[in-house]
Residue, then its C-alpha position, 0 to 999 in steps of 0.5 A: m327893234s320897233p317901238f311897237g314891239s316884235t312882230p314877225n311879219v312887220r318890218f320898219l324901214d327908215a327910207p324915203a317914199h321914192a327910194t325904199g330899197l325894197e324888192a321890186e314887185s314885192a307888195d300887193i298893197v302900198t299905202a300912204s296915210q296923211a302923207l302923200h302931200w309931202m311926197e314928190p309925185d313922179t318919183t313916189f308913183a314910180e317907186v309905188a309901181r315898182l313895188l306893186r305886183p301886177g294887180g296890186v293896189f296903191a291907196a292914199c288916205d287923207a282926213d279932212w281937217p278940221p272934223l265937223v264938230n260945230w260951226d264955232a269950233e271949226e271956224a276957230y280952227r280955220c282962223f288959226m290955220q289961216r294965221i299959221h299959213a300967213l306966218e309961214r309965208a312971212l317967215e319964208a319971205q324973210g328967209r327964216l323958214r324953209a318949209p318943206r314942199r307940199w302938194s295939194k291934196d285936191g290934186h292927188l287923183e289927177r297926178m296919179r292919172r298923169s303918172g301913167r303908172f296905174r291902169q285903174i284909178c278911183a276915189f271914195c270917201l269914208h266917214q267916221v264918228e269919234e268924240g273929243d273935247a277942246a283939248r283934243m282939237v288943240g292937239l290936232a292943230l298942234s300936230f299940223g306940220g306947219v305949226q311944228n315947223l314954226r315952233k322949231a323956227g322959234v315962233g312962240d305960242a302967243d304969236l301962233g295964236l295958240d291961246e286964242l285958239r284954246e279960248a275959242l275952242v273952250r267956248a265952242f265946246g262949253g266943257r263938253t265932249l262932242r261928236w266929231f265927224y271925220t271924212y277920209y278921202v281915199r285915192v286908189g290906183r291899181k297897177 
């Protein structure tokens, strides 16, 4: 049973994107949300094209992180992420971490074009306004796969710079809940 309860027209599969085991031409829409950068493009696009009926649509959506809040919060988040990326590179060089392969989000559209699997390709942006505080932005940073990989490799919060991030975000938010402006990039391919 799904952790989301029983829904008669929804089925959850534990399968990789490039080998779902689903029937060919069984979908009108295939989506990837905040995930395409983890998927090997050639095999993933081949599977997507196999699943889609003629005229079907593939849509990959990625959020631009961090959301726009205020300069101080965004800068604290960017500095934290720079530190995370540097730690990942250092531990990989030492053989202590094997980070999963990532593909640049900026290259999604071009890889879709090069795949030859879609007859029409386009991209557009959607914007959303939410609210959040310092704790929510810390949670957003902690949800990043690189942070989770480093924690699993035994890197402590102090070495991650988590305390510095929290302090900087508490100052930036000033104890307030602020408006967050997200930009979502959607890349669409039609079979």
